[in-house]
N, C-alpha and C positions, 0 to 999 in steps of 0.2 A: 432935538429934532423929533417931531411927532410922526409916527408911522401910522398911516390910515390903512386899516385892513378891510377886506371884503369877506363875505361869508365863505367859509371853507379854508381860508388862508391860515397859515401857521408861521410862527416866528420864535426864535430862541430869545429867552429873557436874559440868560446868564452867559451865553457863549462869548459875546463881545463885552460883557460887563460882569466880570466875576465878583465884583464888590457889591452887586445888587443883592440885598438880603431882605429888605422890607418893602412890601407893596401896599398901596391903597388901590382897591378896585372900586371905582365910582360908577354908579349906575344912575341913569336919569331917563325921564320920559315925560310926555305931556299927554293929555287926553283930549280927543276930539269933542266938539260940542255934542252933548248927549242929554236927552231929557227923560231919562229913565227913573228919576227920583232918588237915585242913590249916588253918593260920591264914590269915586274910584279909590281903592286902597291896594296899590301894588306892593308886593313884598319880595325883596331879594333874599336869597338863601344860598348856602354853600353845602355841597355834599362832599364829604371826604371819602374817597374811594380806594379800594385795594386793587391788586393787579387784575382781578376779575370784573372790575367795574361796579363793585358792591360796597355799600356802607355796612359796617359791622354791627351797628346799633344806633340808637337815637343820639348817642354822644357824637356820632359822625355827621349829624344833620344840624347845621348852624343856621338859625333863623330867629324871628322876633321873640320866641319863647325859650330859646337856648342860644345865648349870644356868644358863646365861646366853646371851642373844641380843639382837638388835636394837640393836647398839652399846652394850650394857650397860643398855638401857632396861627389860629384863624379866629378873628374877632369881628362880630357884626356890631356896628356902632349904634344901632337903634332903628326902630321902625318909624318911618315917616308916613303918617296916616292919610295925608292928602296929596303929596307929590307937587304941591304948589311952590312957585318961586323958581328962581334961576339956579343953575348948577346941579350938582349931584343930589339925587333924592335919597339914596341910601349908599352906604360905604361899608366895604368889608376889608379889614386889615389882614394881611398875610405875612408872617415871618417865615421865609423859606428855610432858615437855619433850624427852626424849632419843629418843623413838620416831622412827625414820626416816620420812620423808614417804611413801615407797612403801608403808608398812604402814598399812592402812585399818581393820583389825579384829584383835582378839586374842580367840581362842576359848579359853575355859578349860574343860578337860575332866577327867574322872576315869575311870580304867580299873581293872579288877581284874587284877592280875598273875597270869599262868598260870591264867586263869579256867577254860578248858576242861579242862586237866589236873587241876585241883582241884575241878571240878564246882561252880563258884561263879557267882553272878549277882547283879544288883542287887535281885532279889526278896528276898535275904537281908541287905540293907543297910537300916538304919533311921536316922532322925534326920539325914539328909544335909542340909547347908546350905552356902551361901556367904555371906560377909559382906565388905563393903568398908569399909576403915578409912583415914582420912586419916593417913598416916604421920607428918606433921609435928605433928599435935595428938593423935594416938592415939585419935581419936574414931571409933567405928563409925557410919556413916550410911546404909548399905544392908544389908538382910538379906533373904535369899531361902531359904526352906525348900523343898527339892525334893519333899517329900511321899513317898508310898509307891506311886507309879504304875507301878513297874517290876516285871517278872517275870523274863524270860530274858535281858535285856540285860546285856552285859558291859562297856559303855562308855557314858558320858553326857556330852553337851555341856551343861555346867552354865550358863554365861553367856557373853555377848560384851561386850567393851568396844570401842567403835567410834567412828570419826570421822563426824560429820554436819555438813556445812558447816564452821564454825569452832569447833565444840565437840566434846567427848567425851561419849558416852552409854553407858549400861549396859542390856543386855537380859537378862531372866531367861528362859533357853531351856528347860532341863530336857528335852532330847531324847535318847532312848536309842538305842543301836546294838547289834546283835548282831555278833559278830566281833571285839570288843575293839579293841586298839590298831591292829591292821592295818586294820580297817574305817575307823577315824578317819583314819589316815594317807592311805588311798586317797581318802577324802572331801575331804581338803585338798590333794590333788595330790602326795602323797609315797608312795614305796614303802618299806614297812617291811621290814627285812632279816632 
């Protein structure tokens, strides 16, 4: 059974399913008709955060130039440069059992590559979603459509997967940022170079 979430809703991943250990977080999107002369290149990323909401270094930032982190617990499967076609545009694999104890939260984000140069923003993006799949059974069990609430934002925190007591939870965030990847990095205690 797929649970459809709305912005701000949270749900336990492991309370009812203690055998859940490996997740696939699939992200997808379409772009509206746009005549700016540049293709859209959206990029999914994961920030591995401590109890204060900060990444301790670049090793806690999983993206197209650093595909693995957290002792192999979080793996980005690769950059889709066009977002064309059906299904997930980018996928992040998470092994809940391998996540280091110091990591309390994983923020899953999407940014627009060179958004300022290309004059692009999330107001030009449609049908954005995140879904969570049990990797071992290939069953989708959480789906969150981001809606079309964005205008000038160039980065979005899509969702968070976080520890709460002895369980893992999923939070549908859908929070937009202006300033793209640099703004996100600064928000999580990193300096983008």
